[in-house]
C-alpha positions as CSV (number, residue, x, y, z in Angstrom):
1,X,28.5,54.6,-0.9
2,X,30.0,51.1,-0.7
3,X,27.7,48.1,-0.8
4,X,27.4,46.5,2.6
5,X,29.0,43.0,2.8
6,X,26.6,40.6,4.5
7,X,27.9,38.7,7.5
8,X,27.9,35.1,6.6
9,X,29.2,33.7,9.9
10,X,25.8,33.1,11.4
11,X,24.6,31.6,8.1
12,X,27.6,29.3,8.1
13,X,26.9,28.1,11.6
14,X,23.3,27.4,10.8
15,X,24.4,25.2,8.0
16,X,26.7,23.3,10.3
17,X,24.0,22.9,12.9
18,X,21.6,21.6,10.4
19,X,24.2,19.1,8.9
20,X,24.9,17.8,12.4
21,X,21.2,16.8,13.0
22,X,20.4,13.1,12.5
23,X,17.7,12.6,9.9
24,X,14.5,10.9,11.1
25,X,12.8,8.0,9.4
26,X,9.7,8.3,11.5
27,X,6.4,8.2,9.6
28,X,3.8,10.9,10.6
29,X,0.9,9.0,12.1
30,X,-1.7,11.7,11.5
31,X,-4.1,11.8,8.6
32,X,-2.8,13.4,5.3
33,X,-3.5,17.1,5.3
34,X,-3.5,17.6,1.6
35,X,-7.0,17.9,0.2
36,X,-6.5,15.2,-2.5
37,X,-5.3,11.9,-1.2
38,X,-3.3,10.2,-3.9
39,X,-3.1,6.4,-3.2
40,X,-1.0,3.9,-5.1
41,X,-2.3,0.3,-5.1
42,X,0.2,-2.5,-5.8
43,X,-0.1,-6.2,-6.1
44,X,0.9,-9.3,-8.1
45,X,-0.6,-9.5,-11.6
46,X,-3.9,-11.3,-11.5
47,X,-4.3,-11.0,-7.7
48,X,-7.4,-8.7,-8.1
49,X,-6.1,-5.1,-7.9
50,X,-8.4,-4.0,-10.7
51,X,-11.4,-5.8,-9.3
52,X,-10.7,-4.2,-5.9
53,X,-10.1,-0.7,-7.2
54,X,-13.0,-0.6,-9.7
55,X,-15.4,-1.5,-6.9
56,X,-13.7,0.7,-4.2
57,X,-13.8,3.7,-6.5
58,X,-17.5,3.1,-7.3
59,X,-18.3,2.9,-3.6
60,X,-16.4,6.1,-2.8
61,X,-18.3,7.9,-5.5
62,X,-21.6,6.5,-4.2
63,X,-20.6,8.0,-0.8
64,X,-20.3,11.4,-2.4
65,X,-16.6,11.6,-3.0
66,X,-14.9,12.9,-6.1
67,X,-12.7,10.0,-7.4
68,X,-10.3,9.7,-10.2
69,X,-9.1,6.2,-11.1
70,X,-6.0,5.8,-13.2
71,X,-4.9,2.5,-14.6
72,X,-1.1,2.3,-14.6
73,X,-0.7,-1.3,-15.9
74,X,0.1,-2.0,-19.5
75,X,-2.7,-4.6,-19.5
76,X,-5.2,-1.7,-19.2
77,X,-7.7,-3.9,-17.3
78,X,-8.7,-1.4,-14.5
79,X,-11.2,0.6,-16.5
80,X,-12.5,-2.5,-18.3
81,X,-14.0,-3.7,-15.0
82,X,-15.5,-0.3,-14.3
83,X,-16.9,0.2,-17.8
84,X,-18.5,-3.3,-18.0
85,X,-15.8,-4.8,-20.2
86,X,-15.5,-1.8,-22.5
87,X,-11.9,-0.8,-23.2
88,X,-11.3,2.9,-23.3
89,X,-8.6,4.6,-25.4
90,X,-5.3,4.8,-23.5
91,X,-3.3,7.9,-23.0
92,X,-0.2,6.6,-24.7
93,X,-2.2,5.2,-27.7
94,X,-4.2,8.5,-28.0
95,X,-1.1,10.6,-27.6
96,X,0.6,8.8,-30.5
97,X,-2.3,9.1,-32.8
98,X,-2.9,12.8,-32.0
99,X,0.8,13.6,-32.5
100,X,0.9,11.9,-35.9
101,X,-2.2,14.0,-36.9
102,X,-0.7,17.2,-35.6
103,X,-3.4,17.6,-32.9
104,X,-3.3,18.0,-29.1
105,X,-4.8,15.6,-26.7
106,X,-7.9,16.8,-24.8
107,X,-9.2,15.5,-21.6
108,X,-12.3,14.2,-23.3
109,X,-10.1,12.0,-25.5
110,X,-8.8,9.9,-22.5
111,X,-11.0,10.4,-19.5
112,X,-14.5,8.8,-19.1
113,X,-17.1,8.5,-16.4
114,X,-19.4,6.0,-14.8
115,X,-21.3,6.1,-11.5
116,X,-19.6,9.3,-10.5
117,X,-16.1,7.9,-11.1
118,X,-13.7,9.5,-13.5
119,X,-11.3,7.0,-15.0
120,X,-8.5,6.7,-17.5
121,X,-5.8,4.3,-18.6
122,X,-2.1,5.2,-19.1
123,X,-1.6,2.1,-21.3
124,X,1.8,0.9,-22.6
125,X,3.7,0.0,-25.7
126,X,3.0,-3.0,-27.9
127,X,4.7,-6.2,-26.8
128,X,8.4,-6.2,-27.5
129,X,8.3,-2.6,-28.8
130,X,9.1,-0.5,-25.8
131,X,9.5,-0.2,-22.1
132,X,6.4,-0.3,-20.0
133,X,7.9,1.7,-17.2
134,X,8.9,4.5,-19.6
135,X,5.4,4.5,-20.9
136,X,4.1,5.1,-17.4
137,X,6.5,8.1,-17.0
138,X,5.4,9.5,-20.4
139,X,1.7,9.1,-19.4
140,X,2.2,11.1,-16.2
141,X,4.1,13.8,-18.1
142,X,1.1,14.2,-20.4
143,X,-1.3,14.3,-17.4
144,X,0.7,17.2,-16.0
145,X,0.2,19.0,-19.3
146,X,-3.5,18.3,-19.1
147,X,-3.6,20.1,-15.7
148,X,-3.3,17.2,-13.3
149,X,-2.2,19.4,-10.4
150,X,-5.2,21.7,-10.8
151,X,-7.9,19.0,-10.8
152,X,-10.3,18.9,-7.9
153,X,-10.6,15.3,-6.5
154,X,-11.0,13.9,-3.0
155,X,-9.1,10.7,-4.1
156,X,-6.8,9.7,-6.9
157,X,-6.4,6.0,-7.0
158,X,-3.4,4.6,-9.0
159,X,-3.5,0.9,-10.1
160,X,0.1,-0.3,-10.4
161,X,1.6,-3.6,-11.4
162,X,3.4,-4.8,-8.4
163,X,5.6,-7.5,-9.9
164,X,8.0,-4.8,-11.2
165,X,8.7,-2.1,-8.6
166,X,11.2,-0.2,-10.7
167,X,11.4,2.6,-13.2
168,X,8.0,4.0,-14.0
169,X,6.2,1.4,-11.9
170,X,8.0,2.7,-8.8
171,X,7.2,6.3,-9.7
172,X,4.7,7.1,-6.9
173,X,7.1,5.7,-4.2
174,X,10.4,7.1,-5.7
175,X,9.0,10.6,-6.4
176,X,6.6,11.0,-3.5
177,X,3.7,11.2,-6.0
178,X,1.4,9.4,-3.5
179,X,0.9,9.9,0.2
180,X,0.4,6.2,0.8
181,X,0.6,2.8,-0.7
182,X,-1.9,-0.1,-0.3
183,X,-0.9,-3.7,-1.2
184,X,-3.3,-6.3,-2.5
185,X,-2.4,-10.0,-1.7
186,X,-3.8,-13.4,-1.0
187,X,-2.9,-16.5,1.0
188,X,-0.3,-17.6,-1.5
189,X,3.5,-17.2,-1.5
190,X,3.9,-15.4,-4.8
191,X,1.4,-12.5,-4.0
192,X,2.9,-12.1,-0.6
193,X,6.4,-12.1,-2.1
194,X,5.3,-9.1,-4.3
195,X,3.7,-7.4,-1.3
196,X,6.9,-7.8,0.6
197,X,8.9,-6.3,-2.3
198,X,6.6,-3.3,-2.3
199,X,7.2,-2.8,1.5
200,X,11.0,-3.1,0.8
201,X,10.8,-0.4,-1.9
202,X,8.9,1.9,0.4
203,X,11.5,1.3,3.2
204,X,14.4,2.0,0.8
205,X,13.0,5.3,-0.6
206,X,12.2,6.5,3.0
207,X,15.9,6.0,3.8
208,X,16.6,8.1,0.8
209,X,14.4,10.9,2.1
210,X,11.0,9.8,0.8
211,X,7.7,10.2,2.6
212,X,5.5,7.5,1.2
213,X,4.2,4.9,3.7
214,X,2.2,1.8,3.5
215,X,-1.4,2.3,4.7
216,X,-2.3,-1.4,4.8
217,X,-3.2,-4.6,2.9
218,X,-6.3,-5.8,1.2
219,X,-6.7,-9.6,1.2
220,X,-8.4,-10.8,-1.9
221,X,-9.8,-14.3,-2.5
222,X,-9.4,-15.0,1.2
223,X,-9.8,-18.7,1.8
224,X,-9.3,-18.4,5.6
225,X,-6.0,-20.1,5.8
226,X,-4.4,-17.0,7.4
227,X,-1.0,-16.6,5.7
228,X,-1.9,-13.1,4.4
229,X,-3.0,-12.0,7.9
230,X,0.2,-13.4,9.4
231,X,2.2,-11.5,6.8
232,X,0.5,-8.2,7.6
233,X,1.1,-8.7,11.3
234,X,4.8,-9.6,10.6
235,X,5.5,-6.5,8.6
236,X,3.4,-4.4,10.9
237,X,0.7,-3.1,8.5
238,X,-3.1,-3.3,9.1
239,X,-5.5,-5.4,7.1
240,X,-8.0,-3.0,5.6
241,X,-10.4,-5.6,4.3
242,X,-10.7,-9.3,3.6
243,X,-12.6,-10.1,0.4
244,X,-13.7,-13.8,0.6
245,X,-13.1,-16.4,-2.1
246,X,-16.7,-16.5,-3.0
247,X,-18.2,-18.0,-6.1
248,X,-20.7,-15.1,-6.5
249,X,-17.8,-12.6,-6.5
250,X,-15.9,-14.7,-9.0
251,X,-18.8,-14.8,-11.4
252,X,-19.6,-11.1,-11.1
253,X,-16.0,-10.2,-11.7
254,X,-15.7,-12.4,-14.7
255,X,-18.8,-10.7,-16.2
256,X,-17.6,-7.2,-15.4
257,X,-20.3,-6.5,-12.8
258,X,-19.8,-3.8,-10.2
259,X,-20.4,-5.1,-6.7
260,X,-19.1,-2.0,-4.8
261,X,-22.5,-0.5,-4.4
262,X,-25.1,-0.7,-1.7
263,X,-27.4,-2.2,-4.2
264,X,-25.6,-5.6,-3.7
265,X,-24.9,-7.9,-0.8
266,X,-21.3,-6.8,-0.9
267,X,-21.9,-3.1,-0.5
268,X,-21.2,-3.1,3.3
269,X,-17.8,-4.8,2.7
270,X,-16.7,-2.2,0.2
271,X,-18.2,0.7,2.3
272,X,-16.0,-0.4,5.2
273,X,-13.0,-0.7,2.9
274,X,-13.6,2.8,1.6
275,X,-13.6,4.1,5.2
276,X,-10.5,2.2,6.1
277,X,-8.6,3.4,3.0
278,X,-9.6,7.0,3.6
279,X,-8.5,7.0,7.3
280,X,-5.5,4.7,7.3
281,X,-2.3,6.7,8.0
282,X,1.0,5.8,6.1
283,X,3.1,3.6,8.2
284,X,6.7,2.3,8.1
285,X,6.7,-1.4,7.3
286,X,9.3,-4.0,8.4
287,X,9.8,-6.2,5.3
288,X,10.6,-9.9,5.8
289,X,13.7,-11.8,4.6
290,X,13.2,-14.6,2.2
291,X,13.4,-17.2,5.0
292,X,11.0,-15.1,7.1
293,X,8.5,-15.1,4.2
294,X,8.8,-18.8,3.7
295,X,8.3,-19.3,7.5
296,X,4.7,-18.1,7.1
297,X,3.9,-21.4,5.3
298,X,4.3,-25.0,6.1
299,X,7.7,-26.2,5.1
300,X,6.4,-29.2,3.1
301,X,4.5,-26.8,0.9
302,X,7.4,-24.4,0.2
303,X,10.5,-26.6,0.4
304,X,11.7,-24.5,3.3
305,X,13.4,-27.6,4.8
306,X,15.4,-28.4,1.7
307,X,19.1,-28.5,2.2
308,X,21.2,-27.0,-0.6
309,X,23.8,-29.5,-2.1
310,X,26.7,-27.7,-3.7
311,X,27.6,-28.8,-7.3
312,X,31.1,-29.9,-8.2
313,X,33.3,-29.2,-11.1
314,X,32.9,-32.7,-12.3
315,X,29.1,-32.3,-12.1
316,X,29.3,-29.4,-14.5
317,X,31.6,-31.1,-17.0
318,X,29.5,-34.2,-17.2
319,X,30.9,-36.7,-19.8
320,X,33.8,-34.3,-20.4
321,X,35.0,-34.6,-16.8
322,X,38.6,-35.7,-16.3
323,X,39.8,-36.9,-13.0
324,X,42.9,-35.0,-12.1
325,X,45.5,-36.6,-9.9
326,X,45.9,-34.8,-6.6
327,X,49.2,-33.1,-5.8
328,X,48.7,-33.8,-2.1
329,X,51.5,-35.8,-0.5
330,X,50.3,-38.6,1.8
331,X,52.7,-40.1,4.3
332,X,51.3,-43.5,5.1
333,X,53.9,-44.2,7.7
334,X,53.6,-40.9,9.5
């Protein structure tokens, strides 16, 4: 009996119909359906991501949520705030030592607990001895071997350096590792420049078929001048919380004290932030141009009114400049 040859005409037509459909860039507005919300937090170095995340994760755990906090910054400062200034062994450091000893990394070697929060640091190479982005990729590869996809958490919070949104640092956006992104900024041009770059990266990867959106912005060290709020409104993302530039918060952060608990006067602020982070859907931001970003500030503070003066060849040559006679013919009597 001869084998029946399948009729591929219908299949071919289905492919053609599918190819003719225009792709959509619309972001689903409903809450994520996956049990574990993986949220990547980006911001300029020193803007307060680690402070925000350490206290946010502590408050979420206090509310009965299972939370995993992963520091993805080579500075490894996320868990230091959570653990009262104590630095925990990083995944990359531990992996190197274990490999040299012919041993395997176990979860207890790299993951530690406080106040119901599980936390670990990916770490990075020594200065000048490797690529930080590649270290992030290696760290996540090891997490997968440790069973990352089988872990049972309500929230996984990833603390990423926002100044460099490329390579390993752009991993959650480029590979759809997270459902949504949160940016941390303040009322200064540099932190908003970084936040705008993160929004641009999200927009770019959505055009490439990605699904990650921006859930909103946390304004840290808010002095009330309003530029961060104006930025959030301009790029069409919500403000999830405004943490004031308060001296009590500054002192407690410097001494590694946790304020994200109902035992402090700041408990209500972080409880509201926790609710907003949990419920905020991923949205499609509209990044600003450089001029648009500068437009959020007074021109005299940013140099926005400065007029560019082109340099000449003689300027560049300085004392070596030689005036060349023009070949232009001038008819005086014309």
